[in-house]
C-alpha positions as CSV (number, residue, x, y, z in Angstrom):
1,M,-7.3,29.5,-23.5
2,Q,-9.7,26.5,-23.3
3,D,-7.6,24.5,-25.6
4,Y,-4.5,24.8,-23.4
5,Q,-6.6,23.7,-20.3
6,Q,-7.8,20.7,-22.2
7,L,-4.3,19.8,-23.3
8,F,-3.0,20.1,-19.7
9,K,-5.9,17.9,-18.4
10,S,-5.0,15.4,-21.0
11,L,-1.3,15.4,-20.0
12,L,-2.3,15.0,-16.4
13,K,-4.4,12.0,-17.2
14,D,-1.5,10.4,-19.1
15,V,0.8,11.1,-16.1
16,Q,-1.8,9.6,-13.8
17,I,-2.1,6.4,-15.8
18,E,1.7,6.0,-15.9
19,L,2.1,6.5,-12.2
20,N,-0.9,4.2,-11.5
21,D,1.1,1.5,-13.3
22,E,4.3,2.4,-11.4
23,F,2.6,2.3,-8.0
24,D,0.9,-1.0,-8.9
25,H,4.2,-2.5,-9.8
26,N,5.5,-1.7,-6.3
27,F,3.3,-4.5,-5.0
28,E,4.8,-6.9,-7.5
29,R,8.3,-5.7,-6.6
30,K,7.5,-5.9,-2.9
31,A,9.3,-2.6,-2.7
32,F,9.0,1.1,-3.1
33,F,10.7,1.2,-6.4
34,N,14.2,0.1,-5.4
35,T,13.8,0.0,-1.6
36,G,12.6,-3.5,-0.6
37,W,9.9,-4.0,2.0
38,K,11.0,-5.5,5.3
39,P,9.6,-9.1,5.4
40,A,6.7,-9.7,7.8
41,I,7.5,-11.6,11.0
42,R,4.9,-14.2,9.9
43,N,5.3,-14.8,6.2
44,A,3.5,-18.1,6.0
45,I,0.7,-16.8,3.7
46,G,2.6,-14.7,1.3
47,S,3.7,-11.1,1.3
48,L,2.0,-8.9,4.0
49,L,0.6,-6.3,1.6
50,I,-0.6,-8.5,-1.2
51,R,-2.3,-11.4,0.6
52,T,-5.8,-10.4,-0.4
53,G,-5.0,-7.7,-2.9
54,A,-7.5,-5.4,-1.2
55,L,-5.0,-2.6,-0.5
56,R,-3.6,-2.7,-4.0
57,K,-7.1,-2.6,-5.5
58,S,-8.2,0.2,-3.2
59,L,-5.8,2.8,-4.6
60,H,-7.2,5.4,-6.8
61,A,-6.1,8.8,-8.1
62,Q,-8.0,12.0,-8.6
63,I,-7.0,15.0,-10.6
64,A,-7.9,18.3,-9.0
65,G,-6.6,21.4,-10.7
66,S,-3.0,20.9,-11.5
67,T,-2.4,18.1,-9.0
68,I,-2.9,14.3,-8.9
69,K,-3.7,12.8,-5.5
70,W,-3.7,9.1,-4.7
71,E,-6.0,7.8,-2.0
72,S,-7.2,4.5,-0.5
73,S,-10.6,3.8,1.1
74,L,-8.9,1.3,3.5
75,P,-8.2,2.7,7.0
76,Y,-4.9,0.8,7.3
77,A,-3.4,2.0,4.0
78,D,-1.7,5.1,5.5
79,I,-0.1,3.2,8.5
80,H,1.4,0.6,6.1
81,N,2.7,3.3,3.7
82,S,4.1,5.6,6.4
83,G,4.8,3.2,9.3
84,G,3.8,4.0,12.9
85,K,2.3,2.6,16.0
86,I,-1.2,1.3,16.7
87,T,-2.7,0.8,20.1
88,I,-4.2,-2.6,21.1
89,T,-7.9,-2.5,21.8
90,A,-10.2,-5.1,23.3
91,K,-11.8,-5.7,19.9
92,M,-8.3,-6.4,18.5
93,K,-7.6,-8.9,21.2
94,K,-10.8,-10.8,20.3
95,Y,-9.7,-10.8,16.7
96,F,-6.2,-12.1,17.6
97,W,-7.8,-15.0,19.7
98,Y,-10.1,-15.8,16.8
99,R,-7.1,-15.9,14.4
100,Y,-5.2,-18.1,16.9
101,R,-8.1,-20.6,17.0
102,L,-8.2,-20.6,13.2
103,A,-4.4,-21.2,13.0
104,T,-4.6,-24.1,15.5
105,G,-7.7,-25.6,13.8
106,G,-9.5,-25.4,17.2
107,D,-6.9,-27.8,18.7
108,N,-4.6,-25.9,21.1
109,K,-2.1,-28.7,20.7
110,R,-1.5,-27.9,17.1
111,V,1.1,-25.2,17.4
112,N,2.8,-23.7,14.4
113,T,4.4,-20.4,13.5
114,E,1.1,-18.8,12.6
115,S,-0.6,-19.8,15.8
116,T,2.3,-18.8,17.9
117,F,2.2,-15.3,16.4
118,W,-1.5,-14.9,17.0
119,K,-1.3,-16.1,20.6
120,A,1.5,-13.6,21.3
121,M,-0.6,-10.8,19.8
122,A,-3.7,-11.9,21.8
123,L,-1.7,-11.9,25.1
124,K,-0.6,-8.3,24.6
125,R,-2.1,-5.8,27.1
126,I,-4.9,-3.5,26.0
127,G,-3.3,-0.1,25.5
128,S,0.1,-1.5,24.5
129,Q,1.4,-0.5,21.1
130,I,2.4,-2.4,18.0
131,L,5.0,-1.0,15.7
132,I,3.9,-1.2,12.1
133,V,7.0,-1.1,9.8
134,K,6.9,1.3,6.9
135,R,6.3,-0.6,3.7
136,Q,5.8,2.3,1.3
137,F,4.0,1.6,-1.9
138,I,3.0,5.2,-3.0
139,G,4.6,8.6,-2.7
140,D,7.4,10.9,-4.0
141,H,10.5,9.2,-5.4
142,P,13.1,10.0,-8.0
143,Q,11.5,7.4,-10.3
144,V,8.2,9.2,-10.0
145,H,9.9,12.3,-11.3
146,N,11.5,10.3,-14.1
147,A,8.2,8.8,-15.1
148,I,6.6,12.3,-15.1
149,K,9.4,13.7,-17.2
150,Q,9.3,10.7,-19.6
151,T,5.6,10.9,-20.0
152,T,5.7,14.6,-20.6
153,D,8.6,14.3,-23.1
154,D,6.8,11.6,-25.0
155,W,3.6,13.5,-24.9
156,F,5.0,16.7,-26.4
157,N,7.2,14.8,-28.9
158,N,4.4,12.5,-30.2
159,D,0.9,13.7,-29.2
160,V,0.9,17.4,-29.5
161,K,0.3,18.6,-33.1
162,Y,0.8,22.3,-33.8
Protein backbone atom coordinates (compact mmCIF):
# COMPACT_ATOMS: atom_id res chain seq x y z
CA MET A 1 0.00 0.00 0.00
CA GLN A 2 2.83 2.37 0.84
CA ASP A 3 4.31 1.99 -2.65
CA TYR A 4 1.07 3.12 -4.30
CA GLN A 5 0.85 6.18 -2.03
CA GLN A 6 4.42 7.12 -2.88
CA LEU A 7 3.73 6.65 -6.59
CA PHE A 8 0.63 8.84 -6.35
CA LYS A 9 2.57 11.56 -4.49
CA SER A 10 5.22 11.43 -7.18
CA LEU A 11 2.57 11.78 -9.90
CA LEU A 12 0.99 14.75 -8.10
CA LYS A 13 4.41 16.41 -7.84
CA ASP A 14 4.92 16.03 -11.61
CA VAL A 15 1.43 17.48 -12.29
CA GLN A 16 2.22 20.36 -9.93
CA ILE A 17 5.45 21.14 -11.78
CA GLU A 18 3.69 21.05 -15.16
CA LEU A 19 0.86 23.32 -14.01
CA ASN A 20 3.30 25.70 -12.32
CA ASP A 21 4.88 26.17 -15.74
CA GLU A 22 1.50 26.64 -17.44
CA PHE A 23 0.31 29.22 -14.91
CA ASP A 24 3.65 31.03 -15.13
CA HIS A 25 3.32 31.18 -18.93
CA ASN A 26 -0.02 32.98 -18.49
CA PHE A 27 1.98 36.03 -17.39
CA GLU A 28 4.09 35.82 -20.54
CA ARG A 29 0.99 35.35 -22.69
CA LYS A 30 -0.79 38.19 -20.85
CA ALA A 31 -3.75 35.84 -20.92
CA PHE A 32 -5.46 33.01 -19.11
CA PHE A 33 -4.36 30.43 -21.66
CA ASN A 34 -6.25 31.61 -24.77
CA THR A 35 -8.31 34.41 -23.17
CA GLY A 36 -6.32 37.66 -23.30
CA TRP A 37 -6.30 40.11 -20.41
CA LYS A 38 -8.04 43.41 -20.92
CA PRO A 39 -5.35 46.11 -21.23
CA ALA A 40 -4.95 48.48 -18.30
CA ILE A 41 -6.24 52.02 -18.68
CA ARG A 42 -2.75 53.29 -18.05
CA ASN A 43 -0.34 51.00 -19.82
CA ALA A 44 2.64 53.32 -19.77
CA ILE A 45 4.89 51.10 -17.65
CA GLY A 46 4.12 47.72 -19.15
CA SER A 47 1.50 45.10 -18.47
CA LEU A 48 -0.42 45.60 -15.25
CA LEU A 49 0.23 42.18 -13.73
CA ILE A 50 3.92 41.91 -14.61
CA ARG A 51 5.40 45.34 -13.81
CA THR A 52 7.33 44.19 -10.75
CA GLY A 53 6.89 40.43 -11.10
CA ALA A 54 5.88 40.21 -7.44
CA LEU A 55 2.53 38.56 -8.14
CA ARG A 56 4.04 36.05 -10.51
CA LYS A 57 6.78 35.17 -8.03
CA SER A 58 4.35 34.92 -5.11
CA LEU A 59 2.43 31.95 -6.52
CA HIS A 60 3.15 28.62 -4.90
CA ALA A 61 1.43 25.27 -4.81
CA GLN A 62 0.93 22.84 -1.99
CA ILE A 63 -0.04 19.22 -2.19
CA ALA A 64 -2.51 18.11 0.48
CA GLY A 65 -3.79 14.58 0.21
CA SER A 66 -5.00 14.12 -3.35
CA THR A 67 -5.27 17.83 -4.24
CA ILE A 68 -2.94 20.59 -5.34
CA LYS A 69 -3.78 24.11 -4.22
CA TRP A 70 -2.15 27.30 -5.56
CA GLU A 71 -1.88 30.34 -3.32
CA SER A 72 -0.30 33.75 -3.20
CA SER A 73 0.90 35.65 -0.17
CA LEU A 74 -0.10 38.94 -1.80
CA PRO A 75 -3.43 40.43 -0.70
CA TYR A 76 -4.29 41.69 -4.19
CA ALA A 77 -3.79 38.37 -5.99
CA ASP A 78 -7.38 37.17 -5.63
CA ILE A 79 -8.99 40.43 -6.80
CA HIS A 80 -6.89 40.40 -9.97
CA ASN A 81 -7.55 36.71 -10.63
CA SER A 82 -11.30 36.93 -9.97
CA GLY A 83 -12.14 40.58 -10.58
CA GLY A 84 -14.34 42.61 -8.28
CA LYS A 85 -14.68 45.96 -6.55
CA ILE A 86 -12.52 47.64 -3.93
CA THR A 87 -13.53 50.57 -1.74
CA ILE A 88 -11.43 53.75 -1.67
CA THR A 89 -9.92 54.51 1.75
CA ALA A 90 -8.15 57.60 3.07
CA LYS A 91 -4.86 55.69 2.96
CA MET A 92 -5.44 54.88 -0.71
CA LYS A 93 -6.13 58.55 -1.51
CA LYS A 94 -2.81 59.51 0.09
CA TYR A 95 -1.06 56.91 -2.03
CA PHE A 96 -2.80 58.17 -5.19
CA TRP A 97 -1.63 61.74 -4.46
CA TYR A 98 1.88 60.42 -3.83
CA ARG A 99 1.85 58.64 -7.22
CA TYR A 100 0.49 61.81 -8.84
CA ARG A 101 3.42 63.82 -7.46
CA LEU A 102 5.86 61.17 -8.69
CA ALA A 103 4.27 61.17 -12.15
CA THR A 104 4.51 64.96 -12.45
CA GLY A 105 8.00 65.07 -11.01
CA GLY A 106 6.74 67.46 -8.32
CA ASP A 107 5.75 69.97 -11.00
CA ASN A 108 1.96 70.17 -11.33
CA LYS A 109 2.39 71.66 -14.78
CA ARG A 110 3.99 68.51 -16.17
CA VAL A 111 0.83 66.64 -17.10
CA ASN A 112 0.96 63.25 -18.79
CA THR A 113 -1.23 60.16 -19.07
CA GLU A 114 0.19 58.70 -15.88
CA SER A 115 -0.29 61.85 -13.81
CA THR A 116 -3.82 62.35 -15.14
CA PHE A 117 -4.73 58.82 -14.07
CA TRP A 118 -3.35 59.26 -10.54
CA LYS A 119 -5.05 62.63 -10.10
CA ALA A 120 -8.40 61.14 -11.14
CA MET A 121 -7.89 58.33 -8.64
CA ALA A 122 -6.91 60.77 -5.87
CA LEU A 123 -10.02 62.88 -6.48
CA LYS A 124 -12.37 59.93 -5.94
CA ARG A 125 -14.47 60.08 -2.78
CA ILE A 126 -13.60 57.91 0.21
CA GLY A 127 -16.08 55.05 0.17
CA SER A 128 -16.49 55.06 -3.61
CA GLN A 129 -15.61 51.88 -5.43
CA ILE A 130 -13.15 50.94 -8.14
CA LEU A 131 -13.91 48.05 -10.48
CA ILE A 132 -10.96 45.69 -10.86
CA VAL A 133 -11.25 43.84 -14.16
CA LYS A 134 -10.73 40.08 -14.03
CA ARG A 135 -7.28 39.19 -15.35
CA GLN A 136 -7.19 35.52 -14.48
CA PHE A 137 -3.82 33.82 -14.34
CA ILE A 138 -4.62 30.67 -12.38
CA GLY A 139 -7.59 28.32 -12.12
CA ASP A 140 -9.59 25.65 -13.91
CA HIS A 141 -9.45 25.56 -17.71
CA PRO A 142 -9.65 22.87 -20.41
CA GLN A 143 -5.90 23.30 -20.96
CA VAL A 144 -5.34 22.48 -17.28
CA HIS A 145 -7.22 19.22 -17.82
CA ASN A 146 -5.17 18.55 -20.96
CA ALA A 147 -1.91 19.16 -19.08
CA ILE A 148 -2.97 16.81 -16.30
CA LYS A 149 -3.97 14.12 -18.81
CA GLN A 150 -0.73 14.52 -20.79
CA THR A 151 1.43 14.42 -17.66
CA THR A 152 -0.43 11.36 -16.37
CA ASP A 153 -0.22 9.59 -19.72
CA ASP A 154 3.49 10.35 -20.04
CA TRP A 155 4.09 9.32 -16.47
CA PHE A 156 2.41 5.93 -16.84
CA ASN A 157 3.90 5.28 -20.29
CA ASN A 158 7.47 6.21 -19.33
CA ASP A 159 8.04 6.39 -15.61
CA VAL A 160 6.19 3.51 -14.02
CA LYS A 161 8.05 0.23 -14.22
CA TYR A 162 6.11 -2.90 -13.33
